[in-house]
N, C-alpha and C positions, 0 to 999 in steps of 0.2 A: 835539447837537441845533442845528439851524440855527435862528437867531432870524428865521424867517420866517412864511410862509404855509404851514400844515400843511394838505395837500390831501386826503391819503387816510388816514382813521382807522378807517373801518367797512368790514366785509367786505360784499359784495353781498347775501349771504342772512341777515345778521343785523343787527338794527338798532341794537345797541350794541356798545360797546367797554368793557371792564371790566379794570382793573390796579391792583395796589397799588405804592406806591412810597415810600422813604424819601428820595428825593432832595431836597435843601433849596434847590437853585437851579433855576430854570428861566427862560431869558431871554424878553423880550417876544416875544409870538407870537399868532396868531389862526386860526381854522377856521370853516367854516360851521355845524359842529354845536355843540349845547349840550354844556356841560361842567360837570358836577357835582362838587364837591370835598367830601369829607367826612372830617374830622381824627378817627383813631382813638387816637392817641397823640402827645403833644408840642404845641407851639404852632408857629404859622407866619404870616408876613405875605404876603398875596397884593395884588397891584395889578390892578384892573380898570379899564381906560380911565384916566381921571386921578383915581380914588380908590383908597385903600389900606385893607385892612382885616386886623386882627389877630384870628387864628383860634386857639381854644382847643380841648380835647378835646370832641368831639360836634358842634361847628360845621359849618355846612353853607354853601358858596358856589356860587351859580348864575351860570355864565358863558353869556350868550347867544352866538348866532352871531356871527362878525365883530368881537366885543369883544376889544381888545387886552389880554392879561392876562400876569403873570408871577409868579413865586414869589421874593421877596426872599432873597438869600443869608444863612444863619445857621450858626453851627457845631454846633448841637444836631441830633440825628436826630428826624424827624418821619414817623410813619406816617399814611397816608392813602389812602382808596378814592378812584379817579377813573372817572368813568362819563361816556363820550360817547355822545349820541344825536341822531338826525336828526329834528326836528320834522316834517319833510317826510313821514316815513314815518306819521305818526299823523293827517295832515291829512286823510285820506278818512274817517277816524272823528270827527274833530273840526275841521272846515274852519274854524271861527271862530279858530284859532289861527294860520292863515297870516299871514305878514308880521308877527308880532308877537313881542314880547319879554316876559320877565318883569320886573316893575317892581322886585322886591326881590332883592337880590345877596345879603346875608349874612343867615342864619337862626341864631339861637342858642336855647339851652334855655329853655323857657317862653314862647316867642314866639307870642303869640295872635294869629289872624286877626280882621279885622274882624266875621266872623260868630261869633266865640267860640271857634274850634277853635284846639287846639294842634297847628299845623302841625308844628313841629319834632318833637314826639314821634311822631306819624303817619309822618313822613319817616324817622326813624331807625329805627323797627320795620321798614321796608320795606328799608332800606339794609343792616341786620344780616341780614335774610333773604338779600338779594343775596350779602354776603360769604360766608354758610354755604353757599349753593349753589354758589358759584363754587370756594370751596376743596375741598369734597368731591365736587363733579362726580358726583352720583348719576345713575342712569338718568334720563333726559329733563330734565336740569337746564338745558338751554337753553330748553326750554319753559317751565319755571318762572321762568327769568330774564326771559323776554319778560313773563310774567304780573306779575312784580313791578315791571318797569319801567312797564307800563301802570297799575299801582296808584300808582307814584309820580307819573306825570304826572297822573292823576285829582286826586290830592290836591293838586298844585300849581295845577292849572286851576281848583279849586273854591275854593282858599284864597289864591291869589297873584295880585295884579292883573297884568294884560297890558297893554302899552302896543303901539300899532301903530307900524310903520315906514312913513313916507311915501316916495312915490317921490324927493322932493328929499332926504331923510334918506339913504336908500340910497345914492344917487348921490354925495352929500358923504362919505359913509363909505368907498365904494370908491375914490374919490380919495386920500383921506388915507390908506388901507391900501396904496394903490400907491405912495405917496410914501415910506411907511414900509418898504415891502420893498425898494425901491431903496436906502434908507439901511442896513438890516440887511445886505442883500448886499454892498454896499461894505465894511461893516466885516469882513464874512466874508472877503472877499478881500484886504483891506489892513491888518488888524489888527497886523500885525508893523512895520509902518512908522508914522511920526509921521502923525496925523490932524488937522488944524486944524479950527477951527469954522468957517471961510470955506470950507474944502474940501468939508466934509460938507452945509454949506448949500446949497453949489451942487449937489450931487447931488440935492437935494429940490426945487431951483429955488426956493429962498427966500434972504432976506438974513439975515445971522447974528441979527438980532433976532427976525424972524418965526421963524425955524427953532428958535431957542431955546424960545418960547413954545409953537410946534407940538409939538415933541417932548416937553415937559414935560405937555402938555395930553393928549397921546395916550397916554403910557406912565406917566405919574406919577413919573418920574425924570428927572433931567438927562441930556444926552447924555454929558457926562464921566462920570457915575457908570455909566451902561451899557457905555461902553466899558471902564472899569476891571474891571467884572464879567466882560465877555466876555473880556478878557485874562487876568484871574486863573484863568478857568475852562479856558481853554487852557493856561496854565502848569501848572495842576493836572494835567491829561492828560499833558503832556511829563513832568513830575515822576514820575507813576505808571508810565507806559508806556515810558519810554527810559533811556538812560545819560547823558544831558547832564547837565554840571554846572549848578549854580545859576545861574553867570554866563551860561552858554549859554542856559538857559531864560529869563533875564531879556530877553535881546535876541530870542530867537525870538517871545516872546510880546508884544513891542511896548513894553517899558517902556524909559525911558531912563536909567535909573541902578538900581544895586542897592538903593540906600537907599530910594528911592520904591516899588521892588517888593516890598520886605520890609515896609514899612508897610502898603500897600494889601492885599497878600496876607493879613497877619495880621489886619487889620481885616474881611475878607471870610470868611476860612476859620476864624479863631479860633486859629490857631497859625502858627509860622514856616514857610515852605517847606521847611526841612531837616527839622523835625519832621513835616511833612505827608509828604514822601517817605520817611522812615523808617517811618511807621506805616501806610503804603499800600503 
């Protein structure tokens, strides 16, 4: 998966995209649609812009359009439902939602809204229905999924505050995302070679000092950590899908030494490269 701008997530004739995943790593990315993440098993850390949230079973995270987000790599399996939907699809029925974002990102069990409603319980009830309909795919299941999505949105709109995007904020966000996209694309094309801080700062048109602040504020992690995560994920793909030796994988994925590669890989994946190759 490219650590870039995801541009096509929804079918033209269906307002939502639903899938289940146990993937524990997903690099920084963004999209125009809203993303709802619902943990069904395990725990997971997710970064949204410059905030990091630890999610437990039952927790829900709402990622508004254009928010940079990522899943922090962990060695344990985590099962979750992800729902993408476009707020623009619903604006004709509720125009007040236009150019607004949800003010609350992380919702836990027992979370009560300002008007005394257990928002989390109501959402989980609808999300469990979505899971059931999606898995069973009984007649008219897409119609039922649409209905459940409208229920989810009505619960959110009635109980979760929304904040407006000002034109100035939108403009700043688009410029920031443009710089990030350049950085992510450069890493994708050059990860196998050394990438210095000065080199990547120039890609974003920043000094090293301002780039360091910019990247951490935008993604919640340092550029060095992001680069290591990206290279380890590439190395994992090489180990699973090829016949390269560990030494060949080390240099194909951009690590300068076997010792550094083994240390970073084990920290992120929870096992040595050789054990990973054997078990996958």
